[in-house]
N, C-alpha and C positions, 0 to 999 in steps of 0.2 A: 503493500499500499504504500503510495506518495504521500508525501508532506500535506498535501489537501484531501486525499484519500480517493477512492474511485468506487466503482461498481461493475457491472456488466453493461459492455456499450450497446444501446436500444439504438437498432435501427429508424426508429423515429424522432430521436433525439441528435443523430448526426444530421438526418435529412432536414431537421430545421435551423440546425449549427448552418448546414452547407447554403439554404434558399436563402438567411441572412446576411451570409457571407456573399453571394452574389448580388443580391440589394446592394449592400455597401461597395460591391468590388465597381458595379457601374456609377453610383453616386461620388465613388472618390475618383472614377474617369473624368468625370465631369468636370469637379470644383478641384480637383489635383492637377489636370490638364490647363484648365486656367491661372491656377496660383502658380505652376511654372513660369509663366510668363509674367506674373502682375508685378513684382519689385521693375524690371525691365519696361514695361510698359509705364510704370507710375513714374521712371526716372524720365521717359521719353516726355512726361506729361508734365515735367519741371518740376519734381518732388526730391528733396535732398534725401540723403541715408537718415536723418532725425526724423522727417516728416514721414518717411517710409515705415521706417522700426515702431514709428508710433501710432501712426494710422491702423497696421496690419496688427500690434500688438494688443491696441485699445479695440480692435475689432474681436481678436481671438477672448479678450477679458469679456466683451459683451455678449459673444456666444456660450462661455463657461458663465456667465450670469446670469442664460437664458435657461442653464440648466435645473435651477431649483425650480423654474415656473414650469419650464416641462415636467420634472420629477411630481412635481404638485399636482398637475394634470394627471399626469399617470398615475398617482395614486388614489385620488379622488374621483375619477372617471371609472379607470380598469381598463379604459378602452384605448391598450395599447397599438393595436394593430393599427386603428383607425389614424392613432398620433405620428407614426412611423411612418404611412401614408404620404399624411399633409407634408410632413417636413421634406421627405426625399421629392416629393410633386413640385417642389417650393425652389427646386435648385436651377429654374429657367433661368434664372437670374443670373448666372455665369456666364450663358450663351449672350445675354442682353447687354454685357460687358462693352461687347465689340461696338456699341453706340455711344458710348462715354466720351464727350468730348471736351471733358474739362478733369482735373482731379477728383473736385470734391462730389461729382456725380457717379465715380468709378468710385469712390472710397465709401457714398451710400450703399451700392450692390455691394460692394463688399464686406459690410456691416450686415444686411439683410443675408446675406449666405450666411456667414458665420452665426448670426441669431437662430435661423430655419436647422442648424446643424445641431446646436445648443438644445432646441427645444423635441427633437426627435431623439437623441441621443440616450438620454436615461428611458423613455421605452424602450430602446432597442434592445440595450444593455440588460434590462429587466426581463423582457423575453429573451435572453438569451442566455441567463442565468435560470432562468425557470425552465424552461424548453430542454437544457441540453442534457437529460435524463441520465445515461451511468458516465456520460462523458466527463473527466476530472476540471475542474475549473480551467486550470492554468492551459490544458488541451485547446478547451471549448474555444478558447479567446484567442490561443496560438492559433486554431484554424481561421476562425473569424477573420483576424488579422492578416493572417495570410492571403486570403483572398479578396479583403480591402485594400492590401496593398499592391496585388496584383493590379487591381484599375489605378491605383496610385502611380504604378508604373508606365501602364497602358497610356494614360491620358499626358504625360510628358515625352511619353515616344511620340503621341500624335503630335506633340506641340514642334519637339526636333524635327519631324518632317516637315511642317506646315512653315517654320522658321527658314525650312533651309533650302525651300523651293521659293519662296516669297520675300523673306526679310521682312516679312510686315507680321507682328503679333495681334492685329487685330483678327486675321482669320483664323490665327485659333481659336479664338471663340466661337465662332461661325461654325466650325468645323464641330464642336460639342455638342452642337445640336443631336448629332446622329447616336452619342452612345445616352443622351438625356431621354432620346425616342425608346432605347433599350431598357432603360432604367423603368421606365414606366410600363414595358411591358410584363418585366422582372414582376412589380409591385404587385401583380394581380395572381401570384403564385404562394403570395404570405399565407401562413396558415392565420386563419382568424382565433383572438387569442384574448380573452379580457380576465382579470381577474376582480375579486369583490371590492368595490370601494372603500376607502378606508375614511372614513367620516371624523375619526379620533384628529385631536391636534398631533403633528408631529415631534416623538419623541427628540431630544438632542441627539446628533452623534454620542455612542461611545467615547471615551477619553482616547484609546487605541486608535480607533478612526481618526477624529481630530487631531490626531500627532501625527499621523501618520500622512492626514492632508496637508497639513504644513510642511511637513520633509517634501510631500512633492511639490509645494509652491516653490521652496529652496532650490529643489532641483531645476524648476525651469525657470527661474531668474537667473541661473546662474548657466545655462545652456546657452553657447552661440547662436538666435535665430537663423534658420534656414533662409529667410528673407533679408538680413543681411550679408550672409554667403555669396547670394545671389547677386545683391547689389553691384558687391566687390566684383563678380565674374563678369556684370555687364559693363561696371567700369573699365575691366582690363581688356574683355573681349568687343566692346563697342555694340549699342544701339542694335536691336534686332539678331541679334547674334546666336547661331543654337546653341552655343555652349551654354549660355542661362538655362533653357530647359533641360539640356542633356547634365547638368550638373545638380537641378532638383531629380530627373531620373536616377541618377547614381544613388541619393540620399533612398528615392522610393525601392529600388531594389535591396538596398541592403536590409534595407525595414522590411522588405518582405521575407528577405532570407531567414533574417533575426530571428522572427517570429514564434514558429513555432520550436526552434530551437529554446528559444528563452522560455519559453510556456514546457515545453520538457524537463528545463532544468529549474523551474523553480517547481512544478509538482515532486523533484524530487530533492531539492538543497532548502526550500525555502527562502525568505526574504533575504539571503547572504547574496542573493542574485543581483537584487534590487540595490543593494551597497556597490556592488562592481560596479553598474551600471551607473549609479551617482559617481563615482569616481573618475567611470572615462568619458563624464560630460566635460571634464576640465583640456582635455586633449586638442579639440579644435582649435582653441584661442590659440594654441602655438603654432598652428599652420597659417595663421594670417600675414600677408605683405610678404611671402614667399611665391608667389604667381599662383596661374590659372590652376596647375597641376596640383599643387597644394592643396587648394580651396577645393578642387575634385575631392580629395581624399578629405577632407574637414568635413563636407558634405556627408561624406559617408559615415564618418563617426558619428555625427550628429543622428544618422538615421538609423544607428544601434539604440541610442537614448529613443527617439521618438517610439520606436518600435516598442520598447520596453515599456514606457507611458500608455501606450493601446493595449497592451498586452497583459504582462504579468502586474503592472499597477494595477489595472483595471481588477485582475484577478485578485490580488492582497484585498482591494474593495469589499468584495464580498468576500472573504474569510473574515475580517473585521467589522463587516454591517451588522447591525441587529438585524432578526429573523423578519420582522414587518418593515414598510417602507423602502426597498432596494432602490426604487427608483429616485428618492430623495437622496439616499447613502452615495447613490453616482455624482449626483448633482452637487453634494459638498465635497466632493473629491476634485470634481470638473473646476468650480468657484477656486480653489488655491489654485490649480494648476493654471486656469487664467488669469489669475493677478500675478504668478509668477511671470506668464507667457508676454504680459504688458510692460512688467518691469522691464525681462531682458528686452524688449524692443527700443525702450525708451534711452534705457543705459547703451547698451551695445550702438545705438544710432547715433546717439550724441557722442560717443567714443571715439565712432569712425571719423565724422565731419570735424571733430576736433584735433583729427590725424595721431591718436594716440598711436601706439604700436602695440605689438603682440604682449608682451610683457606688461602691458596695463591691463590688458581684456584678461589676461592669464590672473592674476592676484585678484580680480573681481571675483571670476569663473570659481578660482579655488577657496577662496572665503564661502561662497555663496553654497558650494559642495562641500563643504566639510560641515557646515552648520545641518545640511539636508542629512548627512550620514548621523551624526550627533541625533538631531532630530527623530530617525527611522530605530536607532537603535533603542531608544527611550518608549518608541511606541510599542515595538516586539518585545520588550524587556517582560518578565513574568511576575 
């Protein structure tokens, strides 16, 4: 028996995990395809690294702040499938980015996409945790993340092809209408699932879950954002370069490859996997200022950490959460992750605009990750 425990694997449980994974795959195809060229597109519209980091960081925060609302709606209505449907159908905002003529219109669409993601995610994660049947939590979330990141790789790959052929980022957003149509078709295969609505006030998260959320926030705050890496690639390679989505693809491929491996490691070894990931999060800062090739390696390392945040970190939430209100428990985790992501965008964007080097970035990141590991150890102590 692994650290989380496991029973016999149900074919129904595996089928549900796979369907939710395919839905997420097409969803990621759409929004990750768009996000792979967003920093470059924003730079073309006149935005600085600080402004890009601020907009993308705050939009991440808005998305994570939306998760408590999504979790509240999921718990109070119990209509998880409906919530997931609405959240994914709203991804039409990504192709609409092609028509943005100014950075603030684009920013509004970016915020809308992140908020919709936040609203649907607690219901989706609750469905995944409830309907996984005999699959271990780490494996269930690992399989889901693998399929999720397959889409997150296909989207940027499409962006590479379009930018290589046209040197025009707007065309990338328009072509994402194709996977969006496939997403709508796949949503019809979702199982109809509802829970009994919770009418009692939600209890506060357990102390250990709250401490773990704080550790996650510190980890995110110290991680060099992929958006800043892409901005630096765009600076070095030029606007409209295919190297920008290629760097993003690198992060997504590594993210996908690491997901199941991290899931299996977590089921066997437990929280030590999380601590190692937090320490690894310092490494990307060492590679800033060494050229495009080093930025690709930095993107790969960030991909490993993102994979952990989206798979085994989420599995840890399920382990620490109370039996009731699972959607709300994921919302609390997401809120901490969003605050950390916003802080990272602000701090790293400002440091890049000020021309600070790798040592300054490294000092900040090391301090954040040291605090994250210390808080994690406190959360899991008996």
